[in-house]
N, C-alpha and C positions, 0 to 999 in steps of 0.2 A: 353669327356665327353658329356658335353655340345655343343658341336660341332656335333657331330655324332647323338643330339638329335632332333638340328634342317635339319640338313640332310634328317635325315629319313623324318620328318615332311615335311619338301620342298618337296620332292620326291612325297612323297602321295599327297601332294596337286597340285602337278603339272600332273602329273599322271591321278587324278581325277577329276579336274575341271570342266570340262566340263562336265559332267555326275551329280555332282554336284549341278551344276549353274542349268542346265536343271531341276532337280528336287524342286530348290527351287523357278525357277519359276512357275512351277505347282503348288506347295503352297500357290506361294504369287496372284495366279489369271492373272498372264501373266503379271505383274507389274514388267518390270525390272529392276526398279531401289531399288523397296522392299528387290526384291530376291537377291539382292547384299547384301544389311544391312542384310538380315536372314543370308545369308551365309556367313558374314564376324562375327555376332556373334555366329555362329557355328563353324566356324575354329577359334577361342579366344579360345572358350570353348575348344574347339580339343588341341590347344598347352598345354594348363594346365593341361591336363587328357591324354597326350600323353605320357610320362613315363608306364603310364599303361595300354593304349591301344594298345601301339603301336606294342605287340606282337601277340593279341588278335585280332579285329577285328572293325578297325577302321571308317569302311566306316559304318554298321549297327548303330554303337553309333552318327556318325555325322548325319545319317538321320533320329534319333529319336531326337536330339535338335533341326534339321531343322522342325522335324513335331510340338515339342513344340514350337519352339520361334513363328511359322507359325500362331499357335493358338492363343497365347497370343499377337502377333501383331492382329490381324482379333477383337481384346476386346477392343483394343485400340480406344479412343473416337478420334484423331485425328491423322495423319500421316505427318504431318510435310509440307513442301511445298511443291506441285506439279506445274511442270513446265505447260504453258499452249500454246495455238498457241498465241491469244488475251488476251491484258491485258483486265480487267473487267474495267466497269466504275467508276470512284471516288465517294463515295459515297456521299451524301450530305450532308455537315456541319447542324448539327440543334442546336437549341439553348440546353445548354446545361442545364438549370435551371431547364427545363420538367423532364429530365431522374433523376437528383439529389431531387428533387421534389416527384417523384415515390419511390426514394430508400429510402425517408426517411420516406413517407407514409406505407412502407412495413416494413420497422423497428420498427416503433411506433405499428404495428397492430401485430408484434412478439412479443414484448415485452405486449402485452396482454393474449399474452398465460402464461397458468401453464408451471413452467417450464421443466415438464419432458415431456411435447408436443414441447415448444418450441426447446428445444434439438434433441428431434428423427428429426424435420422435418429441423433443420439446418445441421446435420450429415448428413440423406438422401437424403435432394435434396441437397442444396447448397455445403457439401461438398463430392457428388456423393458416401458414402458409403454404401455397402450392410444392408440389412437387421441383418444379425448375425453380423459386425459389430460394427452395430448402437449399438446391445443388447448390447455386451461387453464392451461397452463403459459407457453404462447407468447403465450395471450389473441388469439387469430383462433378462426375456425371448424369444425370438425372436416375439412371437405372443404379448407380450404386448407392444415389441418396434411397432410393426406395427399396432398395436392397437391406440399405441401415435402419430405416424404419422399421421396415419387418420385421428384421432379427430381433429390433430392439423390442418391439410390442410382441414378438412371442416370447423373450426371454422373461419381460415383464410376465405375463401369464404364467407363467412356471412359478415365477420367484412370487406373485401375490395370488398362487393357485385357490389356494383354499378357502378365498371368500368370491370368490369368481362363481358365479351359479348360472344355468341357462337358462332363458328367457323361453317359453314356451310354454 
């Protein structure tokens, strides 16, 4: 049973690899490395669904997985390492004490916020949670969570106002 499952899966992958890889490349915006990752993720999911899908329509199933994986991948902030022709210049090692002092100053300013505002700011901007999840964590409506975050940031700007400069 397991051998026939593997043979059928292997046959499908061998027959459709180039077509699926081309689709993955298009979904990945031409990035071959990302396309390989997307296709690998899709084929792993297909392997687990193979007993249900094998007799029906495995290719539309894989296309759907690829499209959804590409959508998730596009929303990621970090893609991992990217190979480049020339290495960038090494960053200058600055005085770490300035960064520590700034972080301490920010922590002290955060401590001055009311608990709900502090939680909303930390969850929204430090943990990078969407408004809906911030609201769930705080146990309040989304509008209230947004209001807490907005008021917290405004108050932080007043507290830290002397170091904020306009860009432009």
